[in-house]
C-alpha positions in Angstrom: 66.5 9.4 -35.3 65.5 9.9 -31.7 64.7 12.9 -30.0 65.5 14.3 -26.5 63.2 16.9 -25.9 64.6 18.1 -22.6 68.7 19.3 -22.1 69.9 22.4 -21.3 73.2 24.0 -22.6 75.1 27.0 -21.3 78.8 28.6 -21.0 80.1 29.8 -17.9 83.6 30.5 -19.6 81.5 33.4 -21.1 82.5 37.3 -20.2 79.2 37.6 -18.5 79.3 34.0 -16.3 75.9 32.7 -16.3 73.1 32.8 -14.0 72.4 28.7 -13.4 73.7 26.6 -12.3 75.9 28.2 -9.5 79.1 28.1 -9.4 79.2 26.1 -6.2 77.6 23.0 -8.1 80.9 21.1 -8.4 79.0 18.7 -11.0 76.9 21.0 -13.3 78.8 24.1 -13.4 80.9 23.7 -16.5 80.6 24.1 -20.2 77.7 22.2 -21.8 77.5 22.8 -25.4 75.9 20.4 -28.1 79.1 18.4 -28.5 79.2 17.5 -25.0 75.6 16.5 -25.6 76.4 13.9 -28.5 79.5 12.4 -26.8 76.8 11.3 -24.2 73.4 10.6 -26.4 74.4 9.1 -29.9 76.0 6.1 -28.2 72.6 5.6 -27.2 71.1 6.3 -30.5 69.8 9.3 -29.7 70.6 12.4 -32.7 68.9 15.2 -31.7 67.6 17.3 -29.3 65.2 20.0 -28.1 66.9 22.3 -25.7 64.8 23.9 -22.8 66.3 27.2 -21.4 66.9 27.4 -17.4 68.4 30.9 -17.4 66.2 34.1 -16.5 68.6 36.2 -18.9 66.3 37.1 -21.9 69.7 37.4 -23.8 70.3 33.9 -23.1 67.4 32.8 -25.4 69.3 34.8 -28.3 72.3 32.9 -27.0 71.0 29.1 -27.6 69.6 30.3 -31.1 72.7 31.6 -32.1 74.2 28.4 -31.2 71.7 26.6 -33.0 72.4 27.9 -36.5 75.1 25.9 -37.0 74.2 22.9 -34.5 71.9 20.5 -36.5 71.3 18.4 -33.7 69.5 21.4 -32.2 65.8 20.9 -33.8 64.1 23.0 -31.2 64.4 25.5 -28.8 62.1 26.2 -25.7 62.7 29.8 -24.5 62.4 31.5 -20.9 60.5 34.9 -20.6 58.4 36.2 -17.8 55.2 36.8 -18.5 54.7 39.7 -15.9 57.5 41.7 -17.9 56.5 44.5 -20.0 58.3 43.3 -22.8 56.6 40.0 -23.1 55.0 40.2 -26.2 57.8 42.1 -27.9 60.6 39.2 -27.2 57.9 36.5 -27.8 57.3 38.2 -31.2 60.8 38.9 -32.1 61.9 35.4 -30.5 59.3 33.2 -32.3 60.5 34.9 -35.6 63.2 32.4 -35.5 61.5 28.9 -36.6 63.8 26.8 -34.2 62.2 28.7 -31.2 59.0 26.2 -30.1 58.0 27.9 -27.0 58.4 28.9 -23.6 58.8 27.0 -20.3 56.7 28.5 -17.5 56.7 28.1 -13.9 54.3 27.3 -11.1 53.4 30.8 -10.3 51.9 31.2 -13.4 49.5 28.7 -12.7 48.7 30.1 -9.6 47.9 33.4 -11.5 45.5 31.8 -14.1 42.3 33.7 -12.6 44.4 37.0 -13.9 43.0 37.7 -17.4 46.8 39.6 -17.9 48.2 35.9 -17.0 45.7 34.1 -19.1 46.4 36.4 -22.2 49.9 36.0 -21.9 49.8 32.2 -22.3 47.2 32.3 -24.9 49.9 34.2 -26.9 51.7 31.1 -27.0 49.1 29.3 -28.8 48.2 32.4 -31.2 51.5 32.0 -32.3 51.2 28.0 -32.4 53.8 27.8 -29.6 54.0 25.2 -27.0 54.0 25.7 -23.3 56.4 23.4 -21.0 55.7 23.6 -17.5 57.3 23.3 -14.1 54.3 21.2 -12.4 53.9 19.8 -9.1 51.5 16.7 -8.6 49.1 19.0 -6.9 49.2 21.5 -10.0 47.9 18.8 -12.8 44.3 19.7 -12.0 45.1 23.7 -13.0 47.1 22.4 -15.8 43.7 20.4 -16.9 41.9 23.8 -16.3 44.7 25.9 -18.4 44.0 22.9 -21.2 40.5 23.3 -20.9 40.4 27.4 -21.5 42.7 27.4 -24.4 42.3 23.9 -26.2 44.4 25.0 -29.1 47.4 25.6 -26.6 50.3 22.4 -26.5 51.0 21.9 -23.0 54.1 19.4 -21.9 54.4 18.7 -18.3 57.9 18.1 -17.4 60.1 15.6 -15.2 57.3 13.2 -14.4 55.4 16.5 -13.0 57.7 15.7 -9.9 55.9 12.7 -8.2 58.6 10.7 -6.0 59.5 7.3 -7.5 60.2 4.8 -4.5 59.1 1.4 -6.8 55.8 1.1 -5.5 52.3 2.7 -6.5 52.8 6.4 -7.3 51.4 9.2 -4.9 47.5 9.1 -5.2 47.3 13.0 -6.0 49.9 12.4 -8.8 47.1 9.8 -10.0 44.3 12.2 -9.7 45.8 14.7 -11.4 46.9 12.3 -14.5 43.4 11.1 -14.5 42.1 15.5 -14.4 44.5 16.1 -17.9 43.4 12.8 -19.5 40.8 14.3 -21.4 42.8 17.2 -22.9 44.4 15.6 -25.9 46.4 19.0 -25.7 48.2 18.1 -22.5 51.5 15.9 -23.1 53.9 14.6 -19.9 57.7 14.3 -20.5 58.8 11.3 -19.1 62.1 13.1 -17.8 63.6 13.8 -14.6 62.6 10.9 -13.2 66.1 9.2 -12.0 66.4 12.6 -10.1 62.8 12.2 -8.2 63.6 8.4 -7.2 63.2 8.1 -3.7 66.6 6.0 -3.5 70.1 7.7 -4.7 72.2 7.2 -6.4 69.3 6.4 -8.5 68.4 2.8 -9.6 69.1 1.2 -12.6 66.5 -1.7 -12.7 63.7 -0.6 -14.8 61.4 -2.3 -12.8 61.9 0.2 -9.9 60.3 2.7 -12.1 57.7 0.4 -14.0 54.8 1.6 -11.3 55.3 5.0 -12.4 55.2 4.5 -15.8 52.6 2.1 -15.7 50.3 4.9 -14.5 51.3 7.4 -16.9 50.5 4.7 -19.6 47.2 3.8 -18.2 46.0 7.3 -17.8 47.7 9.1 -20.7 48.1 6.4 -23.6 50.6 6.1 -26.2 50.3 9.4 -27.7 51.0 11.6 -25.1 54.4 10.6 -23.4 57.5 12.3 -24.6 61.2 11.3 -24.2 63.7 14.2 -22.2 66.5 13.2 -20.2 66.8 16.4 -18.4 70.9 16.4 -19.3 73.3 17.1 -17.6 71.0 17.7 -14.5 70.0 14.2 -14.3 73.9 13.2 -14.0 73.6 14.1 -10.2 71.2 10.9 -10.1 72.5 9.0 -13.2 74.6 8.5 -16.3 72.8 9.5 -19.7 73.0 5.8 -21.0 70.9 4.7 -17.4 68.1 7.6 -18.0 68.0 6.2 -21.6 67.9 2.6 -20.9 65.1 2.8 -18.5 63.0 4.3 -20.6 64.1 2.3 -23.6 62.9 -0.9 -21.8 59.4 0.3 -20.6 58.6 1.6 -24.3 60.1 -1.4 -26.5 57.9 -3.7 -24.5 55.1 -1.9 -25.6 55.9 -2.3 -28.8 57.4 -0.6 -31.8 55.0 1.8 -32.6 54.6 2.6 -29.3 58.5 3.5 -29.0 58.7 5.5 -32.2 55.7 7.4 -30.7 57.5 8.2 -27.6 61.2 8.7 -29.2 60.2 10.5 -31.9 56.6 11.4 -32.7 54.7 12.5 -29.7 57.8 15.0 -29.3 57.1 16.2 -33.0 53.6 16.8 -32.1 53.7 18.4 -29.0 56.8 20.9 -30.3 56.4 20.8 -34.1 60.4 20.7 -34.1 62.1 21.4 -37.1 63.8 18.9 -39.8 67.0 19.4 -39.5 
């Protein structure tokens, strides 16, 4: 069993269409359903996924949860709600009644509002419901992530896409390293080792694992084997590399760390972060 904790599903043929991706995106604007995920992931040994909602439409949270009823490959769902909306708490309560609903993905703007009691209350509501927070963070945001982790220590936080550091085969951005050190003392903060082919300075992304090793080493050194989580960012990753390449790069690094570390990265750390559902 291997769980990919970052995929997107959508269907532009629905009567209402979709808000993302846009029609002019020739690669991504297509029907993307669990069977399509299985076609690319199963040959790599990846059997299950946590879906992350990219749509800003509240009703699309329900669309994924309805889809997941008959799709045992989906073991969790990270929804999309705006904490600034009046119906935020009502929707959070309603969605969290479904055991597959495991948290929300918030944007950078919420980090900029953490001195606002209402925003902090909206974030704390996740912890109160035993839900996690995925976060689209940049290297300079990690200090703010540490502040939230300190303020709400029972909130599980997952930083997406290696916190968007640029990867060029050399030692990574010092600001990003400082950010890793800032979140390191907080065991409730995880880093999703996803999106790294999209962050490669060379495109199409190199397939040689050595190109990514300085960046992966930095995450390993700062956060250790218990807080790094596998995610592909499929199908978005296809802009930079095929699914099999993404998996092979990650697998090469973590297999080299030993079977225990590999099992943690591909399964157990994701279980700890999301408390996804066995199906």
